[in-house]
N, C-alpha and C positions, 0 to 999 in steps of 0.2 A: 533581445526584445525588452522593453522596459517592464520590470515587475516592482511592485510596491505594495505595502500594506496601507490601507486607509483607516484611520482611527474613527471611532463613533462620532467625533465631532467634525469630521471631514478632512482633518489634517493628513498629510500624506508622508509616509516614511519610505523613502526610496531604498531599495535593497537589491543585492544580487540574489537570485532565486536560491542558489546553493548556501546562502547565509540565513535563509528564513528560520530554520530551527534555532540557531544561535540568537537571532533577533527576538524570537518569541520567548526564549528562555529569559533574556534580559527583562523584557516587558513583564513576564510573569513574576519574576523575582522582585522587581520593583513594586509591583501590585501587592505582593505578600508582605513587603516591608511596611506598607501604609498602616495596617492595623491587624489585630489578631483575627477579626472576622474574615478578612480577605484570606489570610493564611489557612484558616479552617476550611473556607470555601474550596481552595485549591486542594487541600488535603482530601476532602470528600470526593472531589472530581477525579483526582489521580490515583485513587486506591486500587484501581483494577488495571492499572498500567505497569506491567512488569517487563515486557518485551520492548516496547516503544516508549520513548519519552512523551509525555502528555502536553507539551508546551503549545505546539500548533493547534491542537484541538481545543485547548483551554482559551488561547487568545481569540481565535475565531468563533468558536461556538458559545463561549461564556462571556468574554469581554466585548464581543460585538465588532471586532476588527474584520475588514474584508480585504481578501487577496485579489490583486488585479492581475489578469492574464495567467491564471493557473495552467500548468502544462504548456505554456508558451502559446496558447491559442488566443489570438488578438481579440480584444474587446469583450472579454469574459470575466466574470466575477465569481468568487467563492465566498459565500457569506455565512452569517451567524446561524441560520437554520441548516447548515450543511449543504445548501443548494448551490450548484454550479450552473450558470446560465449565461447565454450571450446577451449583451446589452441590447435592448430594443426587441427581444424575442420572448415569448411566453414559455417556450419549452425549456425544461430543466431536469436534472437528476440530482439525487441526494447521496453524498458520500457517507459511509459508516465511520463511526469512531474507531480509532485504533487501539482501543483497550483489549486486553487479553480476553475479557468476558465477551465483547461483541464479536471479535474475530475468532473466538473459540480455539485459542492457541494452547497446544500441549506438546509434549515430547512424541517423537515418532515411535509408535508401538503397534502391536498386533491386537485385535484385527484392524485391518485398513478399511476406512470408510471413505465416503466422498470427501475429498480434501485437496488442498494444495500443500506442498512441502517446500520449505525454504532451504537455502544453502547450509543453515546451521542444524538442519534436521528437525526443525519444529513443524508441526502439523497445524494447519488452519482447518478445522473440521466444519466445513460449510456444505449444506446440502446442494445437490445438483441445481436446484432453482436458485439458491442464494449465491452461488458462484458466478454471479453476474460480473462482468468487467469492472463495475463500480468499486468492488472490493479490491481489485488490482489497482485501480486508479487511486484509492486512498493510500495504498502502500506506496505507489510510485510517487505521489506527492511528497511523502515523507522523505523518500530516497533523494529526490531532486533537491529537497530543501536542506540536504546535509552532505551532499557528495558532489563536488565540482566535476570530477571525472565523469561520473555517470550523467550529470547535467549536460556536458558537452556531447556525449553520445546521443542523448535524447534530442538535443538541439539539431543534430543531423538528421535523426530519424523522423522527427515530427514536421518536417517542411511541408507546407501547403495542406496540412490537415485541418479539419474542423472538428466540432464536438462529435458529430456523428461517426466520422472515420476514426477518431480517437478511441471511442468506445469499442469499435470493431477490431482495432489493431493493437491495443495495449497488451494483450496476452502474450503476443509474439515478443514484444520488447521485454516483458517481464521474465519469460522463459529464457531468452537468449542473453540478456545483460545482467539480470538480477538473480538468476540461478534458481527460479521456481520450477518445480515439477508438479505433475497433475495426476490424481487418483480418482477414477470414476467407478462406482459400484452400481450395476444395473439391476433391474427387477428380477432377472434370472439368476442373481447372485454372481454373475461374472464380473471380473475385475479387469479394468484396463488402466495401465500405468504408462504415462508418458514422462520419461525421466530425463532430466538434463544432468548427465553423469559428470560433466565438467565441473560441477559445483559440489556434488554429493560426496560424502566420505565412502570408503570402501565398505564399512559396516552397514551404512544405510542402503547402499546399492544392493549388497547381499540380502538384506532384510526384505527389500522390495521384490527381488527377483525370486526368493525362496517362497514368498507369499503367492506370487503369480504361478509358480509351478504346481501349486496344490490342486489346481483345476484345469483340465484341458482346454476349456473355453476361455480362459484368462489370456491377456495379451500384454506384452511388455515391449515398449518401443523407445529407443534412444532418440530424443528429438534434437539433440545436438551432440556431436561426437565428443568422446571423452579426450580432452587434450590436457594442457597444463591446468591443474586445479587452482581455482581461485578461492581462497578462504577469506 
């Protein structure tokens, strides 16, 4: 499916989705070369980005570029205000930025709170209300923009989906193909861990299991069997 960046002046930059991150990096660096004011603007914007590169967020959210057909959903746009919507429809949703501050990213440690855990053992401490699939979508957009192999997996997964089904199914893809695990802490202090052991290190698996063992009502489930680890 055709994907492209649309410049603020309406000009189109055709790209392969999996080259989006590199393209945004080039655009950003050229922008920063123009003058010191632009360089300072990017520096201020990117200061909270340690885990993910800031280029896609900067190009779309600050420079006003628009991405056509995000997630390979036809006739959709992802624009400056962070909104994704289908052309001709009013319904939309807003993606968060991928800064460490907004995603609340930190190393895996005790105590465990409501969070998702990535394959590198980093924790995204998002409340149960905040862990809406839009957070997963923001992460997925980044991965699709920089990983051709994952893009091809998504191309098969996404067939015949629209924005509504995308929001309801993205977690499955992120758990299975991107190595995310899920930790939920409930009002009674019980802890439920859904772990994708295929991606986690033995140390992180043991940390999760040991925390679950501390309370009889806690629950640990392997959501995908432990096979060859993908680092």
